[in-house]
mmCIF file of the protein (N, C-alpha, C, O) and its ligand, coordinates in Angstrom:
data_MODEL
# 
_entry.id   MODEL 
# 
loop_
_entity.id 
_entity.type 
_entity.pdbx_number_of_molecules 
1 polymer     1 
2 non-polymer 1 
# 
_entity_poly.entity_id                      1 
_entity_poly.type                           'polypeptide(L)' 
_entity_poly.nstd_linkage                   no 
_entity_poly.nstd_monomer                   no 
_entity_poly.pdbx_seq_one_letter_code       MTCAEFAELVTEHLEGTLDDREFVLHLTECPGCPEYLDQLVRTIELLRVSW 
_entity_poly.pdbx_seq_one_letter_code_can   MTCAEFAELVTEHLEGTLDDREFVLHLTECPGCPEYLDQLVRTIELLRVSW 
_entity_poly.pdbx_strand_id                 A 
# 
loop_
_entity_poly_seq.entity_id 
_entity_poly_seq.num 
_entity_poly_seq.mon_id 
_entity_poly_seq.hetero 
1 1  MET n 
1 2  THR n 
1 3  CYS n 
1 4  ALA n 
1 5  GLU n 
1 6  PHE n 
1 7  ALA n 
1 8  GLU n 
1 9  LEU n 
1 10 VAL n 
1 11 THR n 
1 12 GLU n 
1 13 HIS n 
1 14 LEU n 
1 15 GLU n 
1 16 GLY n 
1 17 THR n 
1 18 LEU n 
1 19 ASP n 
1 20 ASP n 
1 21 ARG n 
1 22 GLU n 
1 23 PHE n 
1 24 VAL n 
1 25 LEU n 
1 26 HIS n 
1 27 LEU n 
1 28 THR n 
1 29 GLU n 
1 30 CYS n 
1 31 PRO n 
1 32 GLY n 
1 33 CYS n 
1 34 PRO n 
1 35 GLU n 
1 36 TYR n 
1 37 LEU n 
1 38 ASP n 
1 39 GLN n 
1 40 LEU n 
1 41 VAL n 
1 42 ARG n 
1 43 THR n 
1 44 ILE n 
1 45 GLU n 
1 46 LEU n 
1 47 LEU n 
1 48 ARG n 
1 49 VAL n 
1 50 SER n 
1 51 TRP n 
# 
loop_
_struct_asym.id 
_struct_asym.entity_id 
A 1 
B 2 
# 
loop_
_chem_comp.id 
_chem_comp.type 
_chem_comp.mon_nstd_flag 
ALA 'L-peptide linking' y 
ARG 'L-peptide linking' y 
ASP 'L-peptide linking' y 
CYS 'L-peptide linking' y 
GLN 'L-peptide linking' y 
GLU 'L-peptide linking' y 
GLY 'peptide linking'   y 
HIS 'L-peptide linking' y 
ILE 'L-peptide linking' y 
LEU 'L-peptide linking' y 
MET 'L-peptide linking' y 
PHE 'L-peptide linking' y 
PRO 'L-peptide linking' y 
SER 'L-peptide linking' y 
THR 'L-peptide linking' y 
TRP 'L-peptide linking' y 
TYR 'L-peptide linking' y 
VAL 'L-peptide linking' y 
ZN  non-polymer         . 
# 
_pdbx_entity_nonpoly.entity_id   2 
_pdbx_entity_nonpoly.name        ? 
_pdbx_entity_nonpoly.comp_id     ZN 
# 
_pdbx_nonpoly_scheme.asym_id         B 
_pdbx_nonpoly_scheme.entity_id       2 
_pdbx_nonpoly_scheme.mon_id          ZN 
_pdbx_nonpoly_scheme.ndb_seq_num     1 
_pdbx_nonpoly_scheme.pdb_seq_num     101 
_pdbx_nonpoly_scheme.auth_seq_num    101 
_pdbx_nonpoly_scheme.pdb_mon_id      ZN 
_pdbx_nonpoly_scheme.auth_mon_id     ZN 
_pdbx_nonpoly_scheme.pdb_strand_id   A 
_pdbx_nonpoly_scheme.pdb_ins_code    . 
# 
loop_
_atom_site.group_PDB 
_atom_site.id 
_atom_site.type_symbol 
_atom_site.label_atom_id 
_atom_site.label_alt_id 
_atom_site.label_comp_id 
_atom_site.label_asym_id 
_atom_site.label_entity_id 
_atom_site.label_seq_id 
_atom_site.pdbx_PDB_ins_code 
_atom_site.Cartn_x 
_atom_site.Cartn_y 
_atom_site.Cartn_z 
_atom_site.occupancy 
_atom_site.B_iso_or_equiv 
_atom_site.pdbx_formal_charge 
_atom_site.auth_seq_id 
_atom_site.auth_comp_id 
_atom_site.auth_asym_id 
_atom_site.auth_atom_id 
_atom_site.pdbx_PDB_model_num 
ATOM   1   N  N  . MET A 1 1  ? -7.058  11.417  9.664  1.00 0.00 ? 1   MET A N  1 
ATOM   2   C  CA . MET A 1 1  ? -6.059  10.379  9.955  1.00 0.00 ? 1   MET A CA 1 
ATOM   3   C  C  . MET A 1 1  ? -4.786  10.633  9.146  1.00 0.00 ? 1   MET A C  1 
ATOM   4   O  O  . MET A 1 1  ? -4.852  10.972  7.964  1.00 0.00 ? 1   MET A O  1 
ATOM   5   N  N  . THR A 1 2  ? -3.648  10.470  9.781  1.00 0.00 ? 2   THR A N  1 
ATOM   6   C  CA . THR A 1 2  ? -2.384  10.620  9.070  1.00 0.00 ? 2   THR A CA 1 
ATOM   7   C  C  . THR A 1 2  ? -1.906  9.265   8.540  1.00 0.00 ? 2   THR A C  1 
ATOM   8   O  O  . THR A 1 2  ? -2.443  8.220   8.906  1.00 0.00 ? 2   THR A O  1 
ATOM   9   N  N  . CYS A 1 3  ? -0.904  9.299   7.684  1.00 0.00 ? 3   CYS A N  1 
ATOM   10  C  CA . CYS A 1 3  ? -0.374  8.063   7.116  1.00 0.00 ? 3   CYS A CA 1 
ATOM   11  C  C  . CYS A 1 3  ? 0.240   7.176   8.208  1.00 0.00 ? 3   CYS A C  1 
ATOM   12  O  O  . CYS A 1 3  ? 0.167   5.950   8.134  1.00 0.00 ? 3   CYS A O  1 
ATOM   13  N  N  . ALA A 1 4  ? 0.841   7.808   9.218  1.00 0.00 ? 4   ALA A N  1 
ATOM   14  C  CA . ALA A 1 4  ? 1.440   7.033   10.313 1.00 0.00 ? 4   ALA A CA 1 
ATOM   15  C  C  . ALA A 1 4  ? 0.359   6.301   11.100 1.00 0.00 ? 4   ALA A C  1 
ATOM   16  O  O  . ALA A 1 4  ? 0.527   5.142   11.476 1.00 0.00 ? 4   ALA A O  1 
ATOM   17  N  N  . GLU A 1 5  ? -0.759  6.996   11.344 1.00 0.00 ? 5   GLU A N  1 
ATOM   18  C  CA . GLU A 1 5  ? -1.874  6.360   12.049 1.00 0.00 ? 5   GLU A CA 1 
ATOM   19  C  C  . GLU A 1 5  ? -2.459  5.230   11.207 1.00 0.00 ? 5   GLU A C  1 
ATOM   20  O  O  . GLU A 1 5  ? -2.821  4.168   11.713 1.00 0.00 ? 5   GLU A O  1 
ATOM   21  N  N  . PHE A 1 6  ? -2.536  5.490   9.937  1.00 0.00 ? 6   PHE A N  1 
ATOM   22  C  CA . PHE A 1 6  ? -3.026  4.474   9.009  1.00 0.00 ? 6   PHE A CA 1 
ATOM   23  C  C  . PHE A 1 6  ? -2.168  3.212   9.101  1.00 0.00 ? 6   PHE A C  1 
ATOM   24  O  O  . PHE A 1 6  ? -2.681  2.098   9.209  1.00 0.00 ? 6   PHE A O  1 
ATOM   25  N  N  . ALA A 1 7  ? -0.851  3.415   9.055  1.00 0.00 ? 7   ALA A N  1 
ATOM   26  C  CA . ALA A 1 7  ? 0.077   2.288   9.101  1.00 0.00 ? 7   ALA A CA 1 
ATOM   27  C  C  . ALA A 1 7  ? -0.086  1.491   10.395 1.00 0.00 ? 7   ALA A C  1 
ATOM   28  O  O  . ALA A 1 7  ? 0.043   0.266   10.402 1.00 0.00 ? 7   ALA A O  1 
ATOM   29  N  N  . GLU A 1 8  ? -0.371  2.205   11.492 1.00 0.00 ? 8   GLU A N  1 
ATOM   30  C  CA . GLU A 1 8  ? -0.564  1.516   12.769 1.00 0.00 ? 8   GLU A CA 1 
ATOM   31  C  C  . GLU A 1 8  ? -1.831  0.661   12.778 1.00 0.00 ? 8   GLU A C  1 
ATOM   32  O  O  . GLU A 1 8  ? -1.904  -0.367  13.451 1.00 0.00 ? 8   GLU A O  1 
ATOM   33  N  N  . LEU A 1 9  ? -2.822  1.113   12.015 1.00 0.00 ? 9   LEU A N  1 
ATOM   34  C  CA . LEU A 1 9  ? -4.105  0.416   12.022 1.00 0.00 ? 9   LEU A CA 1 
ATOM   35  C  C  . LEU A 1 9  ? -4.189  -0.713  11.005 1.00 0.00 ? 9   LEU A C  1 
ATOM   36  O  O  . LEU A 1 9  ? -5.135  -1.500  11.019 1.00 0.00 ? 9   LEU A O  1 
ATOM   37  N  N  . VAL A 1 10 ? -3.200  -0.789  10.126 1.00 0.00 ? 10  VAL A N  1 
ATOM   38  C  CA . VAL A 1 10 ? -3.258  -1.763  9.035  1.00 0.00 ? 10  VAL A CA 1 
ATOM   39  C  C  . VAL A 1 10 ? -3.395  -3.197  9.543  1.00 0.00 ? 10  VAL A C  1 
ATOM   40  O  O  . VAL A 1 10 ? -4.199  -3.970  9.021  1.00 0.00 ? 10  VAL A O  1 
ATOM   41  N  N  . THR A 1 11 ? -2.616  -3.547  10.550 1.00 0.00 ? 11  THR A N  1 
ATOM   42  C  CA . THR A 1 11 ? -2.682  -4.931  11.029 1.00 0.00 ? 11  THR A CA 1 
ATOM   43  C  C  . THR A 1 11 ? -4.052  -5.243  11.637 1.00 0.00 ? 11  THR A C  1 
ATOM   44  O  O  . THR A 1 11 ? -4.595  -6.331  11.446 1.00 0.00 ? 11  THR A O  1 
ATOM   45  N  N  . GLU A 1 12 ? -4.598  -4.274  12.371 1.00 0.00 ? 12  GLU A N  1 
ATOM   46  C  CA . GLU A 1 12 ? -5.937  -4.452  12.931 1.00 0.00 ? 12  GLU A CA 1 
ATOM   47  C  C  . GLU A 1 12 ? -6.966  -4.628  11.821 1.00 0.00 ? 12  GLU A C  1 
ATOM   48  O  O  . GLU A 1 12 ? -7.869  -5.460  11.906 1.00 0.00 ? 12  GLU A O  1 
ATOM   49  N  N  . HIS A 1 13 ? -6.803  -3.828  10.792 1.00 0.00 ? 13  HIS A N  1 
ATOM   50  C  CA . HIS A 1 13 ? -7.701  -3.929  9.644  1.00 0.00 ? 13  HIS A CA 1 
ATOM   51  C  C  . HIS A 1 13 ? -7.639  -5.327  9.031  1.00 0.00 ? 13  HIS A C  1 
ATOM   52  O  O  . HIS A 1 13 ? -8.671  -5.917  8.709  1.00 0.00 ? 13  HIS A O  1 
ATOM   53  N  N  . LEU A 1 14 ? -6.437  -5.846  8.872  1.00 0.00 ? 14  LEU A N  1 
ATOM   54  C  CA . LEU A 1 14 ? -6.261  -7.153  8.248  1.00 0.00 ? 14  LEU A CA 1 
ATOM   55  C  C  . LEU A 1 14 ? -6.801  -8.272  9.136  1.00 0.00 ? 14  LEU A C  1 
ATOM   56  O  O  . LEU A 1 14 ? -7.216  -9.321  8.644  1.00 0.00 ? 14  LEU A O  1 
ATOM   57  N  N  . GLU A 1 15 ? -6.792  -8.037  10.446 1.00 0.00 ? 15  GLU A N  1 
ATOM   58  C  CA . GLU A 1 15 ? -7.346  -9.029  11.367 1.00 0.00 ? 15  GLU A CA 1 
ATOM   59  C  C  . GLU A 1 15 ? -8.858  -8.914  11.493 1.00 0.00 ? 15  GLU A C  1 
ATOM   60  O  O  . GLU A 1 15 ? -9.512  -9.774  12.083 1.00 0.00 ? 15  GLU A O  1 
ATOM   61  N  N  . GLY A 1 16 ? -9.400  -7.847  10.934 1.00 0.00 ? 16  GLY A N  1 
ATOM   62  C  CA . GLY A 1 16 ? -10.845 -7.660  10.953 1.00 0.00 ? 16  GLY A CA 1 
ATOM   63  C  C  . GLY A 1 16 ? -11.369 -7.150  12.282 1.00 0.00 ? 16  GLY A C  1 
ATOM   64  O  O  . GLY A 1 16 ? -12.559 -7.276  12.572 1.00 0.00 ? 16  GLY A O  1 
ATOM   65  N  N  . THR A 1 17 ? -10.485 -6.569  13.099 1.00 0.00 ? 17  THR A N  1 
ATOM   66  C  CA . THR A 1 17 ? -10.900 -6.115  14.420 1.00 0.00 ? 17  THR A CA 1 
ATOM   67  C  C  . THR A 1 17 ? -11.086 -4.602  14.467 1.00 0.00 ? 17  THR A C  1 
ATOM   68  O  O  . THR A 1 17 ? -11.282 -4.030  15.539 1.00 0.00 ? 17  THR A O  1 
ATOM   69  N  N  . LEU A 1 18 ? -11.025 -3.965  13.324 1.00 0.00 ? 18  LEU A N  1 
ATOM   70  C  CA . LEU A 1 18 ? -11.033 -2.504  13.281 1.00 0.00 ? 18  LEU A CA 1 
ATOM   71  C  C  . LEU A 1 18 ? -12.389 -1.982  12.816 1.00 0.00 ? 18  LEU A C  1 
ATOM   72  O  O  . LEU A 1 18 ? -13.046 -2.581  11.965 1.00 0.00 ? 18  LEU A O  1 
ATOM   73  N  N  . ASP A 1 19 ? -12.794 -0.839  13.402 1.00 0.00 ? 19  ASP A N  1 
ATOM   74  C  CA . ASP A 1 19 ? -13.911 -0.081  12.853 1.00 0.00 ? 19  ASP A CA 1 
ATOM   75  C  C  . ASP A 1 19 ? -13.340 0.717   11.672 1.00 0.00 ? 19  ASP A C  1 
ATOM   76  O  O  . ASP A 1 19 ? -12.584 1.670   11.862 1.00 0.00 ? 19  ASP A O  1 
ATOM   77  N  N  . ASP A 1 20 ? -13.706 0.319   10.479 1.00 0.00 ? 20  ASP A N  1 
ATOM   78  C  CA . ASP A 1 20 ? -12.964 0.722   9.287  1.00 0.00 ? 20  ASP A CA 1 
ATOM   79  C  C  . ASP A 1 20 ? -13.267 2.104   8.724  1.00 0.00 ? 20  ASP A C  1 
ATOM   80  O  O  . ASP A 1 20 ? -12.622 2.518   7.761  1.00 0.00 ? 20  ASP A O  1 
ATOM   81  N  N  . ARG A 1 21 ? -14.229 2.832   9.291  1.00 0.00 ? 21  ARG A N  1 
ATOM   82  C  CA . ARG A 1 21 ? -14.682 4.046   8.589  1.00 0.00 ? 21  ARG A CA 1 
ATOM   83  C  C  . ARG A 1 21 ? -13.572 5.036   8.264  1.00 0.00 ? 21  ARG A C  1 
ATOM   84  O  O  . ARG A 1 21 ? -13.409 5.435   7.111  1.00 0.00 ? 21  ARG A O  1 
ATOM   85  N  N  . GLU A 1 22 ? -12.812 5.430   9.272  1.00 0.00 ? 22  GLU A N  1 
ATOM   86  C  CA . GLU A 1 22 ? -11.746 6.406   9.034  1.00 0.00 ? 22  GLU A CA 1 
ATOM   87  C  C  . GLU A 1 22 ? -10.628 5.811   8.194  1.00 0.00 ? 22  GLU A C  1 
ATOM   88  O  O  . GLU A 1 22 ? -9.990  6.491   7.390  1.00 0.00 ? 22  GLU A O  1 
ATOM   89  N  N  . PHE A 1 23 ? -10.415 4.532   8.405  1.00 0.00 ? 23  PHE A N  1 
ATOM   90  C  CA . PHE A 1 23 ? -9.392  3.817   7.658  1.00 0.00 ? 23  PHE A CA 1 
ATOM   91  C  C  . PHE A 1 23 ? -9.698  3.848   6.154  1.00 0.00 ? 23  PHE A C  1 
ATOM   92  O  O  . PHE A 1 23 ? -8.836  4.166   5.333  1.00 0.00 ? 23  PHE A O  1 
ATOM   93  N  N  . VAL A 1 24 ? -10.936 3.513   5.822  1.00 0.00 ? 24  VAL A N  1 
ATOM   94  C  CA . VAL A 1 24 ? -11.357 3.506   4.424  1.00 0.00 ? 24  VAL A CA 1 
ATOM   95  C  C  . VAL A 1 24 ? -11.351 4.921   3.853  1.00 0.00 ? 24  VAL A C  1 
ATOM   96  O  O  . VAL A 1 24 ? -10.996 5.136   2.694  1.00 0.00 ? 24  VAL A O  1 
ATOM   97  N  N  . LEU A 1 25 ? -11.749 5.878   4.686  1.00 0.00 ? 25  LEU A N  1 
ATOM   98  C  CA . LEU A 1 25 ? -11.736 7.271   4.246  1.00 0.00 ? 25  LEU A CA 1 
ATOM   99  C  C  . LEU A 1 25 ? -10.319 7.696   3.865  1.00 0.00 ? 25  LEU A C  1 
ATOM   100 O  O  . LEU A 1 25 ? -10.118 8.362   2.849  1.00 0.00 ? 25  LEU A O  1 
ATOM   101 N  N  . HIS A 1 26 ? -9.359  7.317   4.665  1.00 0.00 ? 26  HIS A N  1 
ATOM   102 C  CA . HIS A 1 26 ? -7.981  7.660   4.363  1.00 0.00 ? 26  HIS A CA 1 
ATOM   103 C  C  . HIS A 1 26 ? -7.532  6.999   3.051  1.00 0.00 ? 26  HIS A C  1 
ATOM   104 O  O  . HIS A 1 26 ? -6.804  7.597   2.258  1.00 0.00 ? 26  HIS A O  1 
ATOM   105 N  N  . LEU A 1 27 ? -7.970  5.787   2.846  1.00 0.00 ? 27  LEU A N  1 
ATOM   106 C  CA . LEU A 1 27 ? -7.626  5.089   1.597  1.00 0.00 ? 27  LEU A CA 1 
ATOM   107 C  C  . LEU A 1 27 ? -8.119  5.851   0.374  1.00 0.00 ? 27  LEU A C  1 
ATOM   108 O  O  . LEU A 1 27 ? -7.448  5.883   -0.658 1.00 0.00 ? 27  LEU A O  1 
ATOM   109 N  N  . THR A 1 28 ? -9.290  6.462   0.492  1.00 0.00 ? 28  THR A N  1 
ATOM   110 C  CA . THR A 1 28 ? -9.839  7.188   -0.649 1.00 0.00 ? 28  THR A CA 1 
ATOM   111 C  C  . THR A 1 28 ? -9.177  8.541   -0.832 1.00 0.00 ? 28  THR A C  1 
ATOM   112 O  O  . THR A 1 28 ? -9.190  9.100   -1.928 1.00 0.00 ? 28  THR A O  1 
ATOM   113 N  N  . GLU A 1 29 ? -8.589  9.075   0.254  1.00 0.00 ? 29  GLU A N  1 
ATOM   114 C  CA . GLU A 1 29 ? -8.039  10.425  0.185  1.00 0.00 ? 29  GLU A CA 1 
ATOM   115 C  C  . GLU A 1 29 ? -6.541  10.450  -0.070 1.00 0.00 ? 29  GLU A C  1 
ATOM   116 O  O  . GLU A 1 29 ? -6.019  11.440  -0.582 1.00 0.00 ? 29  GLU A O  1 
ATOM   117 N  N  . CYS A 1 30 ? -5.846  9.382   0.277  1.00 0.00 ? 30  CYS A N  1 
ATOM   118 C  CA . CYS A 1 30 ? -4.388  9.382   0.229  1.00 0.00 ? 30  CYS A CA 1 
ATOM   119 C  C  . CYS A 1 30 ? -3.900  8.691   -1.040 1.00 0.00 ? 30  CYS A C  1 
ATOM   120 O  O  . CYS A 1 30 ? -4.387  7.612   -1.376 1.00 0.00 ? 30  CYS A O  1 
ATOM   121 N  N  . PRO A 1 31 ? -2.960  9.284   -1.738 1.00 0.00 ? 31  PRO A N  1 
ATOM   122 C  CA . PRO A 1 31 ? -2.450  8.659   -2.959 1.00 0.00 ? 31  PRO A CA 1 
ATOM   123 C  C  . PRO A 1 31 ? -1.512  7.477   -2.691 1.00 0.00 ? 31  PRO A C  1 
ATOM   124 O  O  . PRO A 1 31 ? -1.397  6.577   -3.523 1.00 0.00 ? 31  PRO A O  1 
ATOM   125 N  N  . GLY A 1 32 ? -0.846  7.476   -1.538 1.00 0.00 ? 32  GLY A N  1 
ATOM   126 C  CA . GLY A 1 32 ? 0.185   6.473   -1.297 1.00 0.00 ? 32  GLY A CA 1 
ATOM   127 C  C  . GLY A 1 32 ? -0.277  5.235   -0.549 1.00 0.00 ? 32  GLY A C  1 
ATOM   128 O  O  . GLY A 1 32 ? 0.227   4.139   -0.793 1.00 0.00 ? 32  GLY A O  1 
ATOM   129 N  N  . CYS A 1 33 ? -1.235  5.398   0.363  1.00 0.00 ? 33  CYS A N  1 
ATOM   130 C  CA . CYS A 1 33 ? -1.581  4.309   1.262  1.00 0.00 ? 33  CYS A CA 1 
ATOM   131 C  C  . CYS A 1 33 ? -2.280  3.111   0.599  1.00 0.00 ? 33  CYS A C  1 
ATOM   132 O  O  . CYS A 1 33 ? -2.055  1.978   1.024  1.00 0.00 ? 33  CYS A O  1 
ATOM   133 N  N  . PRO A 1 34 ? -3.116  3.320   -0.420 1.00 0.00 ? 34  PRO A N  1 
ATOM   134 C  CA . PRO A 1 34 ? -3.677  2.132   -1.080 1.00 0.00 ? 34  PRO A CA 1 
ATOM   135 C  C  . PRO A 1 34 ? -2.591  1.217   -1.615 1.00 0.00 ? 34  PRO A C  1 
ATOM   136 O  O  . PRO A 1 34 ? -2.699  -0.006  -1.526 1.00 0.00 ? 34  PRO A O  1 
ATOM   137 N  N  . GLU A 1 35 ? -1.546  1.810   -2.170 1.00 0.00 ? 35  GLU A N  1 
ATOM   138 C  CA . GLU A 1 35 ? -0.434  1.028   -2.702 1.00 0.00 ? 35  GLU A CA 1 
ATOM   139 C  C  . GLU A 1 35 ? 0.306   0.313   -1.575 1.00 0.00 ? 35  GLU A C  1 
ATOM   140 O  O  . GLU A 1 35 ? 0.685   -0.852  -1.699 1.00 0.00 ? 35  GLU A O  1 
ATOM   141 N  N  . TYR A 1 36 ? 0.502   1.036   -0.474 1.00 0.00 ? 36  TYR A N  1 
ATOM   142 C  CA . TYR A 1 36 ? 1.148   0.475   0.708  1.00 0.00 ? 36  TYR A CA 1 
ATOM   143 C  C  . TYR A 1 36 ? 0.370   -0.735  1.221  1.00 0.00 ? 36  TYR A C  1 
ATOM   144 O  O  . TYR A 1 36 ? 0.948   -1.781  1.519  1.00 0.00 ? 36  TYR A O  1 
ATOM   145 N  N  . LEU A 1 37 ? -0.948  -0.574  1.319  1.00 0.00 ? 37  LEU A N  1 
ATOM   146 C  CA . LEU A 1 37 ? -1.803  -1.655  1.802  1.00 0.00 ? 37  LEU A CA 1 
ATOM   147 C  C  . LEU A 1 37 ? -1.728  -2.853  0.865  1.00 0.00 ? 37  LEU A C  1 
ATOM   148 O  O  . LEU A 1 37 ? -1.649  -4.001  1.304  1.00 0.00 ? 37  LEU A O  1 
ATOM   149 N  N  . ASP A 1 38 ? -1.754  -2.569  -0.418 1.00 0.00 ? 38  ASP A N  1 
ATOM   150 C  CA . ASP A 1 38 ? -1.679  -3.605  -1.439 1.00 0.00 ? 38  ASP A CA 1 
ATOM   151 C  C  . ASP A 1 38 ? -0.412  -4.448  -1.305 1.00 0.00 ? 38  ASP A C  1 
ATOM   152 O  O  . ASP A 1 38 ? -0.450  -5.678  -1.343 1.00 0.00 ? 38  ASP A O  1 
ATOM   153 N  N  . GLN A 1 39 ? 0.700   -3.752  -1.149 1.00 0.00 ? 39  GLN A N  1 
ATOM   154 C  CA . GLN A 1 39 ? 1.991   -4.431  -1.016 1.00 0.00 ? 39  GLN A CA 1 
ATOM   155 C  C  . GLN A 1 39 ? 2.041   -5.276  0.247  1.00 0.00 ? 39  GLN A C  1 
ATOM   156 O  O  . GLN A 1 39 ? 2.569   -6.388  0.255  1.00 0.00 ? 39  GLN A O  1 
ATOM   157 N  N  . LEU A 1 40 ? 1.476   -4.719  1.316  1.00 0.00 ? 40  LEU A N  1 
ATOM   158 C  CA . LEU A 1 40 ? 1.479   -5.432  2.593  1.00 0.00 ? 40  LEU A CA 1 
ATOM   159 C  C  . LEU A 1 40 ? 0.659   -6.711  2.497  1.00 0.00 ? 40  LEU A C  1 
ATOM   160 O  O  . LEU A 1 40 ? 1.081   -7.768  2.967  1.00 0.00 ? 40  LEU A O  1 
ATOM   161 N  N  . VAL A 1 41 ? -0.517  -6.605  1.883  1.00 0.00 ? 41  VAL A N  1 
ATOM   162 C  CA . VAL A 1 41 ? -1.385  -7.767  1.719  1.00 0.00 ? 41  VAL A CA 1 
ATOM   163 C  C  . VAL A 1 41 ? -0.662  -8.839  0.905  1.00 0.00 ? 41  VAL A C  1 
ATOM   164 O  O  . VAL A 1 41 ? -0.722  -10.025 1.229  1.00 0.00 ? 41  VAL A O  1 
ATOM   165 N  N  . ARG A 1 42 ? 0.017   -8.410  -0.149 1.00 0.00 ? 42  ARG A N  1 
ATOM   166 C  CA . ARG A 1 42 ? 0.742   -9.367  -0.983 1.00 0.00 ? 42  ARG A CA 1 
ATOM   167 C  C  . ARG A 1 42 ? 1.873   -10.028 -0.213 1.00 0.00 ? 42  ARG A C  1 
ATOM   168 O  O  . ARG A 1 42 ? 2.101   -11.231 -0.338 1.00 0.00 ? 42  ARG A O  1 
ATOM   169 N  N  . THR A 1 43 ? 2.576   -9.238  0.582  1.00 0.00 ? 43  THR A N  1 
ATOM   170 C  CA . THR A 1 43 ? 3.670   -9.779  1.396  1.00 0.00 ? 43  THR A CA 1 
ATOM   171 C  C  . THR A 1 43 ? 3.150   -10.827 2.365  1.00 0.00 ? 43  THR A C  1 
ATOM   172 O  O  . THR A 1 43 ? 3.750   -11.890 2.524  1.00 0.00 ? 43  THR A O  1 
ATOM   173 N  N  . ILE A 1 44 ? 2.038   -10.526 3.007  1.00 0.00 ? 44  ILE A N  1 
ATOM   174 C  CA . ILE A 1 44 ? 1.452   -11.456 3.968  1.00 0.00 ? 44  ILE A CA 1 
ATOM   175 C  C  . ILE A 1 44 ? 1.009   -12.743 3.275  1.00 0.00 ? 44  ILE A C  1 
ATOM   176 O  O  . ILE A 1 44 ? 1.191   -13.837 3.811  1.00 0.00 ? 44  ILE A O  1 
ATOM   177 N  N  . GLU A 1 45 ? 0.432   -12.610 2.093  1.00 0.00 ? 45  GLU A N  1 
ATOM   178 C  CA . GLU A 1 45 ? 0.010   -13.790 1.342  1.00 0.00 ? 45  GLU A CA 1 
ATOM   179 C  C  . GLU A 1 45 ? 1.210   -14.664 0.984  1.00 0.00 ? 45  GLU A C  1 
ATOM   180 O  O  . GLU A 1 45 ? 1.147   -15.891 1.066  1.00 0.00 ? 45  GLU A O  1 
ATOM   181 N  N  . LEU A 1 46 ? 2.298   -14.017 0.589  1.00 0.00 ? 46  LEU A N  1 
ATOM   182 C  CA . LEU A 1 46 ? 3.517   -14.742 0.261  1.00 0.00 ? 46  LEU A CA 1 
ATOM   183 C  C  . LEU A 1 46 ? 4.039   -15.503 1.479  1.00 0.00 ? 46  LEU A C  1 
ATOM   184 O  O  . LEU A 1 46 ? 4.458   -16.655 1.370  1.00 0.00 ? 46  LEU A O  1 
ATOM   185 N  N  . LEU A 1 47 ? 4.007   -14.848 2.632  1.00 0.00 ? 47  LEU A N  1 
ATOM   186 C  CA . LEU A 1 47 ? 4.465   -15.494 3.856  1.00 0.00 ? 47  LEU A CA 1 
ATOM   187 C  C  . LEU A 1 47 ? 3.598   -16.701 4.180  1.00 0.00 ? 47  LEU A C  1 
ATOM   188 O  O  . LEU A 1 47 ? 4.099   -17.755 4.571  1.00 0.00 ? 47  LEU A O  1 
ATOM   189 N  N  . ARG A 1 48 ? 2.297   -16.532 4.014  1.00 0.00 ? 48  ARG A N  1 
ATOM   190 C  CA . ARG A 1 48 ? 1.383   -17.642 4.298  1.00 0.00 ? 48  ARG A CA 1 
ATOM   191 C  C  . ARG A 1 48 ? 1.667   -18.822 3.386  1.00 0.00 ? 48  ARG A C  1 
ATOM   192 O  O  . ARG A 1 48 ? 1.652   -19.969 3.832  1.00 0.00 ? 48  ARG A O  1 
ATOM   193 N  N  . VAL A 1 49 ? 1.927   -18.554 2.108  1.00 0.00 ? 49  VAL A N  1 
ATOM   194 C  CA . VAL A 1 49 ? 2.190   -19.628 1.137  1.00 0.00 ? 49  VAL A CA 1 
ATOM   195 C  C  . VAL A 1 49 ? 3.462   -20.354 1.499  1.00 0.00 ? 49  VAL A C  1 
ATOM   196 O  O  . VAL A 1 49 ? 3.512   -21.583 1.441  1.00 0.00 ? 49  VAL A O  1 
ATOM   197 N  N  . SER A 1 50 ? 4.517   -19.601 1.881  1.00 0.00 ? 50  SER A N  1 
ATOM   198 C  CA . SER A 1 50 ? 5.795   -20.237 2.142  1.00 0.00 ? 50  SER A CA 1 
ATOM   199 C  C  . SER A 1 50 ? 5.776   -21.011 3.471  1.00 0.00 ? 50  SER A C  1 
ATOM   200 O  O  . SER A 1 50 ? 6.638   -21.859 3.701  1.00 0.00 ? 50  SER A O  1 
ATOM   201 N  N  . TRP A 1 51 ? 4.800   -20.725 4.342  1.00 0.00 ? 51  TRP A N  1 
ATOM   202 C  CA . TRP A 1 51 ? 4.685   -21.476 5.580  1.00 0.00 ? 51  TRP A CA 1 
ATOM   203 C  C  . TRP A 1 51 ? 3.913   -22.760 5.302  1.00 0.00 ? 51  TRP A C  1 
ATOM   204 O  O  . TRP A 1 51 ? 3.693   -23.558 6.212  1.00 0.00 ? 51  TRP A O  1 
HETATM 205 ZN ZN . ZN  B 2 .  ? -1.782  7.904   3.683  1.00 0.00 2 101 ZN  A ZN 1 
# 
């Protein structure tokens, strides 16, 4: 899986509709994407709070 594919799957992952195996594998292999996911989750939480 590439980082672009990962980014496309992030929303599905957060909705819980994704088969996570390759997604999780990429998280363990990629230095940048765990941080990306972390930031995204935080952003979404912030949006939820402000709503
Ligand atoms: Zn990546």
